[in-house]
N, C-alpha and C positions, 0 to 999 in steps of 0.2 A: 450432271449425271445422277440418276436415281430419284429425281424429283418428278412428281406428276401433280397436275392441277385438276380439281373438280369444283363444281359449284352446287350449293344447296339452296333451294327456293323455299322461303317462309318457314325455316327451321324444320323442314321435312327431312326425314332420315334418308330419303331417296335422292340421288344426285340428279341434276338437270340433265336430261337426255339430249344428246346431239341429234339434230335432224336437219331438214332442209332450211330451217330458220335459225338454228342455234349451233354455235361452234365454240369450243374451248381451245385456245391456243396452248399447246404444250411447250411452246418456246417462251411465251410471256405470261401465261396464266390468264390472259384476258378472256372474258366471255363476250362473244359477239352475237347480237340478236338482230336479224333482218326483219323489217316490217313488224314493229312492235304492235301487239294486240292487247286489248283490255285484260285478258287472262294472264299477261306477263307482268302486270303490276304487282309489286310486293317487295320483299327483302331478299337479296341475294348474298350469300356468304361463300367466300372462297376457302377451299380446303387444300392445303399443300401437304403432300405426302412424300416422305423420304423413305423409299423402299429399303435402302441399305441400313438405315437406323431403325426401321420399322416403327416410325412415328408420324403422326399427322398433327397439323396445327390449323386452327380455324382463324380466319381474319374477322374483322368487325362486319356486321351486316351493312350492305349498301342498298339503299332504297331505290326502286325504279318507279317513277310516276309518269302519268300521261299529262301533257300540257293541255290545259282547258281552252287555250286560245287557238289551238289547231295550227300554230306556227311551228315549222321545222327550222332548224338551223340550216344555213346555207353551207354546203360543202363543195369545194371544187372537185371535179372528177380526178381521181388519182389511183394509182396502183400502189399498194403498200406491200413491200417485199422486205423480208429480213432473212435472206438466205445466207448461210455461212459462206465464207470465201471459198472454202473447199469442202466438199462432201464426199466421204469415203463409204463405199458399200461393197460387201462381198458379192461375188457373182451369184445370181439367182435370188438375192435378198431384195426386200422392198425398201424404198426410201420415201418419206413423206415430206414434202416441201409446202410451206404455208404462203399463200398469196391472197390478198384481199383487194377487191375493187370497191372503192368508196366513192360516194358522190350523190348528187340529187339531180 
């Protein structure tokens, strides 16, 4: 509780914006990018923020490169789910559950 995850691209002070291709899991901190484009190539740095302690920590940069041979890894189709065993919510509130469809 109190932790949030964001990503910085190429040491930019702006965080990577989530859109139809990019998603940051607030459960794991993972950054997911669908259909990588040449403009996505660069260094990504994860920032973990503890709102209770009012502190942020940056991880090391992780480079993203495009393969020059055009070969993609083979992934079996699967649904990746990390739902908690029980989820509690107050009436009228919103709950966000993360589910990913992976495969080629």
